[in-house]
C-alpha positions as protocol buffer text, in pm:
chain_id: "A"
residue {
  index: 1
  type: UNK
  ca { x: 11012 y: 12452 z: 6061 }
}
residue {
  index: 2
  type: UNK
  ca { x: 11002 y: 12643 z: 6280 }
}
residue {
  index: 3
  type: UNK
  ca { x: 11023 y: 12479 z: 6567 }
}
residue {
  index: 4
  type: UNK
  ca { x: 10916 y: 12619 z: 6899 }
}
residue {
  index: 5
  type: UNK
  ca { x: 10825 y: 12510 z: 7298 }
}
residue {
  index: 6
  type: UNK
  ca { x: 10562 y: 12578 z: 7403 }
}
residue {
  index: 7
  type: UNK
  ca { x: 10562 y: 12624 z: 7793 }
}
residue {
  index: 8
  type: UNK
  ca { x: 10196 y: 12555 z: 7996 }
}
residue {
  index: 9
  type: UNK
  ca { x: 10313 y: 12592 z: 8439 }
}
residue {
  index: 10
  type: UNK
  ca { x: 10164 y: 12668 z: 8758 }
}
residue {
  index: 11
  type: UNK
  ca { x: 9909 y: 12446 z: 8650 }
}
residue {
  index: 12
  type: UNK
  ca { x: 9721 y: 12346 z: 9070 }
}
residue {
  index: 13
  type: UNK
  ca { x: 9504 y: 12005 z: 9063 }
}
residue {
  index: 14
  type: UNK
  ca { x: 9310 y: 11843 z: 9294 }
}
residue {
  index: 15
  type: UNK
  ca { x: 9353 y: 11426 z: 9315 }
}
residue {
  index: 16
  type: UNK
  ca { x: 9333 y: 11147 z: 9559 }
}
residue {
  index: 17
  type: UNK
  ca { x: 9646 y: 10975 z: 9503 }
}
residue {
  index: 18
  type: UNK
  ca { x: 9915 y: 10843 z: 9689 }
}
residue {
  index: 19
  type: UNK
  ca { x: 10099 y: 10493 z: 9815 }
}
residue {
  index: 20
  type: UNK
  ca { x: 10084 y: 10539 z: 10171 }
}
residue {
  index: 21
  type: UNK
  ca { x: 9805 y: 10448 z: 10393 }
}
residue {
  index: 22
  type: UNK
  ca { x: 9571 y: 10722 z: 10369 }
}
residue {
  index: 23
  type: UNK
  ca { x: 9698 y: 10965 z: 10125 }
}
residue {
  index: 24
  type: UNK
  ca { x: 9343 y: 10897 z: 9879 }
}
residue {
  index: 25
  type: UNK
  ca { x: 9099 y: 10917 z: 10122 }
}
residue {
  index: 26
  type: UNK
  ca { x: 9032 y: 11304 z: 9984 }
}
residue {
  index: 27
  type: UNK
  ca { x: 9230 y: 11536 z: 9792 }
}
residue {
  index: 28
  type: UNK
  ca { x: 9533 y: 11642 z: 9747 }
}
residue {
  index: 29
  type: UNK
  ca { x: 9708 y: 12016 z: 9529 }
}
residue {
  index: 30
  type: UNK
  ca { x: 9869 y: 11879 z: 9258 }
}
residue {
  index: 31
  type: UNK
  ca { x: 10115 y: 12100 z: 9077 }
}
residue {
  index: 32
  type: UNK
  ca { x: 10259 y: 12050 z: 8732 }
}
residue {
  index: 33
  type: UNK
  ca { x: 10412 y: 12178 z: 8442 }
}
residue {
  index: 34
  type: UNK
  ca { x: 10477 y: 12107 z: 8041 }
}
residue {
  index: 35
  type: UNK
  ca { x: 10692 y: 12169 z: 7839 }
}
residue {
  index: 36
  type: UNK
  ca { x: 10641 y: 12115 z: 7431 }
}
residue {
  index: 37
  type: UNK
  ca { x: 10849 y: 12125 z: 7216 }
}
residue {
  index: 38
  type: UNK
  ca { x: 10633 y: 12154 z: 6844 }
}
residue {
  index: 39
  type: UNK
  ca { x: 10684 y: 12322 z: 6476 }
}
residue {
  index: 40
  type: UNK
  ca { x: 10487 y: 12608 z: 6481 }
}
residue {
  index: 41
  type: UNK
  ca { x: 10521 y: 12690 z: 6127 }
}
residue {
  index: 42
  type: UNK
  ca { x: 10172 y: 12637 z: 6063 }
}
residue {
  index: 43
  type: UNK
  ca { x: 10037 y: 12808 z: 6351 }
}
residue {
  index: 44
  type: UNK
  ca { x: 10267 y: 13128 z: 6249 }
}
residue {
  index: 45
  type: UNK
  ca { x: 10189 y: 13152 z: 5907 }
}
residue {
  index: 46
  type: UNK
  ca { x: 9791 y: 13108 z: 5927 }
}
residue {
  index: 47
  type: UNK
  ca { x: 9722 y: 13251 z: 6256 }
}
residue {
  index: 48
  type: UNK
  ca { x: 9496 y: 13046 z: 6313 }
}
residue {
  index: 49
  type: UNK
  ca { x: 9419 y: 12812 z: 6663 }
}
residue {
  index: 50
  type: UNK
  ca { x: 9265 y: 12479 z: 6406 }
}
residue {
  index: 51
  type: UNK
  ca { x: 9666 y: 12510 z: 6283 }
}
residue {
  index: 52
  type: UNK
  ca { x: 9772 y: 12577 z: 6681 }
}
residue {
  index: 53
  type: UNK
  ca { x: 9863 y: 12331 z: 6971 }
}
residue {
  index: 54
  type: UNK
  ca { x: 9535 y: 12513 z: 7171 }
}
residue {
  index: 55
  type: UNK
  ca { x: 9722 y: 12478 z: 7519 }
}
residue {
  index: 56
  type: UNK
  ca { x: 9303 y: 12495 z: 7712 }
}
residue {
  index: 57
  type: UNK
  ca { x: 9278 y: 12143 z: 7540 }
}
residue {
  index: 58
  type: UNK
  ca { x: 9633 y: 11992 z: 7687 }
}
residue {
  index: 59
  type: UNK
  ca { x: 9535 y: 12186 z: 8023 }
}
residue {
  index: 60
  type: UNK
  ca { x: 9180 y: 12019 z: 8011 }
}
residue {
  index: 61
  type: UNK
  ca { x: 9363 y: 11672 z: 7936 }
}
residue {
  index: 62
  type: UNK
  ca { x: 9612 y: 11695 z: 8223 }
}
residue {
  index: 63
  type: UNK
  ca { x: 9296 y: 11800 z: 8477 }
}
residue {
  index: 64
  type: UNK
  ca { x: 9052 y: 11502 z: 8348 }
}
residue {
  index: 65
  type: UNK
  ca { x: 9388 y: 11263 z: 8365 }
}
residue {
  index: 66
  type: UNK
  ca { x: 9448 y: 11386 z: 8777 }
}
residue {
  index: 67
  type: UNK
  ca { x: 9110 y: 11451 z: 8865 }
}
residue {
  index: 68
  type: UNK
  ca { x: 8976 y: 11169 z: 8767 }
}
residue {
  index: 69
  type: UNK
  ca { x: 9239 y: 10876 z: 8735 }
}
residue {
  index: 70
  type: UNK
  ca { x: 9450 y: 10798 z: 9067 }
}
residue {
  index: 71
  type: UNK
  ca { x: 9779 y: 10696 z: 9057 }
}
residue {
  index: 72
  type: UNK
  ca { x: 9994 y: 10521 z: 9331 }
}
residue {
  index: 73
  type: UNK
  ca { x: 10333 y: 10688 z: 9213 }
}
residue {
  index: 74
  type: UNK
  ca { x: 10373 y: 11035 z: 9074 }
}
residue {
  index: 75
  type: UNK
  ca { x: 10592 y: 10912 z: 8747 }
}
residue {
  index: 76
  type: UNK
  ca { x: 10238 y: 10674 z: 8624 }
}
residue {
  index: 77
  type: UNK
  ca { x: 10093 y: 11032 z: 8680 }
}
residue {
  index: 78
  type: UNK
  ca { x: 10381 y: 11208 z: 8483 }
}
residue {
  index: 79
  type: UNK
  ca { x: 10359 y: 10888 z: 8289 }
}
residue {
  index: 80
  type: UNK
  ca { x: 9969 y: 10936 z: 8181 }
}
residue {
  index: 81
  type: UNK
  ca { x: 9972 y: 11315 z: 8087 }
}
residue {
  index: 82
  type: UNK
  ca { x: 10272 y: 11255 z: 7842 }
}
residue {
  index: 83
  type: UNK
  ca { x: 10078 y: 10953 z: 7687 }
}
residue {
  index: 84
  type: UNK
  ca { x: 9846 y: 11239 z: 7676 }
}
residue {
  index: 85
  type: UNK
  ca { x: 10051 y: 11538 z: 7510 }
}
residue {
  index: 86
  type: UNK
  ca { x: 10247 y: 11342 z: 7309 }
}
residue {
  index: 87
  type: UNK
  ca { x: 9942 y: 11185 z: 7111 }
}
residue {
  index: 88
  type: UNK
  ca { x: 9927 y: 11469 z: 6888 }
}
residue {
  index: 89
  type: UNK
  ca { x: 10138 y: 11357 z: 6595 }
}
residue {
  index: 90
  type: UNK
  ca { x: 10275 y: 11791 z: 6569 }
}
residue {
  index: 91
  type: UNK
  ca { x: 10408 y: 11671 z: 6937 }
}
residue {
  index: 92
  type: UNK
  ca { x: 10852 y: 11622 z: 6888 }
}
residue {
  index: 93
  type: UNK
  ca { x: 10866 y: 11624 z: 7261 }
}
residue {
  index: 94
  type: UNK
  ca { x: 10756 y: 11716 z: 7567 }
}
residue {
  index: 95
  type: UNK
  ca { x: 10821 y: 11741 z: 7981 }
}
residue {
  index: 96
  type: UNK
  ca { x: 10628 y: 11737 z: 8265 }
}
residue {
  index: 97
  type: UNK
  ca { x: 10742 y: 11800 z: 8613 }
}
residue {
  index: 98
  type: UNK
  ca { x: 10437 y: 11678 z: 8886 }
}
residue {
  index: 99
  type: UNK
  ca { x: 10460 y: 11824 z: 9214 }
}
residue {
  index: 100
  type: UNK
  ca { x: 10287 y: 11704 z: 9574 }
}
residue {
  index: 101
  type: UNK
  ca { x: 10322 y: 12018 z: 9747 }
}
residue {
  index: 102
  type: UNK
  ca { x: 10478 y: 12005 z: 10120 }
}
residue {
  index: 103
  type: UNK
  ca { x: 10415 y: 11626 z: 10112 }
}
residue {
  index: 104
  type: UNK
  ca { x: 10731 y: 11502 z: 10319 }
}
residue {
  index: 105
  type: UNK
  ca { x: 10758 y: 11752 z: 10683 }
}
residue {
  index: 106
  type: UNK
  ca { x: 10714 y: 12109 z: 10400 }
}
residue {
  index: 107
  type: UNK
  ca { x: 10901 y: 11900 z: 10101 }
}
residue {
  index: 108
  type: UNK
  ca { x: 10771 y: 11887 z: 9764 }
}
residue {
  index: 109
  type: UNK
  ca { x: 10880 y: 11618 z: 9636 }
}
residue {
  index: 110
  type: UNK
  ca { x: 10860 y: 11599 z: 9216 }
}
residue {
  index: 111
  type: UNK
  ca { x: 10840 y: 11391 z: 8931 }
}
residue {
  index: 112
  type: UNK
  ca { x: 10983 y: 11484 z: 8576 }
}
residue {
  index: 113
  type: UNK
  ca { x: 10963 y: 11267 z: 8250 }
}
residue {
  index: 114
  type: UNK
  ca { x: 11026 y: 11328 z: 7923 }
}
residue {
  index: 115
  type: UNK
  ca { x: 10997 y: 11149 z: 7596 }
}
residue {
  index: 116
  type: UNK
  ca { x: 11132 y: 11228 z: 7221 }
}
residue {
  index: 117
  type: UNK
  ca { x: 11004 y: 11146 z: 6920 }
}
């Protein structure tokens, strides 16, 4: 086994999310980072995308969740993305960070959720 960490950072999507009145009226930026721990032995040995976690698939999955669903809480949004990443049996653990930039008079709230098998 060769344990590896894959990070996808700096993702930015636009979605209609929020618990306060008016927050869901127009799309707002949502920033996201994901860190995934998994066994990379097959990907190393085969040098083949079919043996690896496809970063583009992870990105598109998170993009779909943020742009097509609506959440009142960042925790719920991060949880949905975490559920999707953990659905891949190769993933041993994952951490999702979700931010709403400059929401609070210039301050940026961030939620971080982690899960381990």
